[in-house]
C-alpha positions as a printed Julia matrix, in Angstrom:
57×3 Matrix{Float64}:
 -119.06    3.63  -10.85
 -115.9     0.81  -10.27
 -115.22   -0.8   -13.96
 -112.67   -3.12  -12.25
 -115.39   -4.86  -10.07
 -117.22   -4.72  -12.93
 -114.95   -5.57  -15.13
 -113.85   -8.41  -12.48
 -117.87   -9.83  -12.03
 -118.09  -10.44  -15.95
 -115.07  -12.84  -16.11
 -115.73  -14.87  -13.07
 -119.29  -15.14  -14.86
 -117.85  -16.46  -17.16
 -115.44  -18.65  -16.43
 -118.16  -20.4   -14.2
 -120.86  -20.42  -17.2
 -117.59  -21.77  -19.46
 -117.04  -24.91  -16.92
 -120.91  -25.43  -15.66
 -121.16  -25.78  -19.88
 -118.04  -27.96  -20.58
 -119.42  -30.46  -17.8
 -122.39  -30.62  -19.01
 -121.41  -31.32  -22.72
 -118.56  -33.71  -21.02
 -118.92  -37.45  -21.55
 -117.7   -38.67  -18.37
 -114.48  -39.18  -19.01
 -114.18  -36.03  -19.76
 -115.79  -35.61  -16.27
 -113.15  -36.54  -14.74
 -110.4   -35.35  -16.34
 -111.93  -32.31  -16.18
 -112.53  -32.35  -12.59
 -109.06  -33.02  -11.48
 -107.76  -30.92  -14.18
 -109.17  -28.47  -11.46
 -107.6   -29.99   -8.86
 -104.21  -29.4    -9.25
 -104.93  -25.87  -10.29
 -106.57  -25.31   -7.67
 -104.01  -26.93   -5.58
 -101.35  -24.63   -7.57
 -103.13  -21.89   -6.71
 -103.18  -21.97   -3.37
  -98.94  -22.7    -3.32
  -98.69  -19.86   -4.93
 -100.52  -17.91   -2.65
  -98.59  -19.62   -0.01
  -95.15  -18.86   -1.56
  -96.15  -15.32   -1.97
  -97.33  -15.14    1.85
  -94.25  -16.78    3.27
  -91.95  -14.44    0.96
  -93.59  -10.63    2.35
  -93.05  -11.7     6.39
C-alpha cells in the first residue's frame, strides 16, 4: 500500500474538517477574519510555488 498517499489524504481530510468546524462555530467577524487569512495564505503559497518554478527554469 502507499502509506504516503493515505497519510496525505488523512491530513487533508482533517484540515477540511477543522476548517468546517471553525466556520460553523465562528461569529460573523471571526468568519471574515478566517476567510481573509485563508486568502492571504493561498496567495503566499502561490507566490512560493511561482518562485520555485522560476528558480527551476
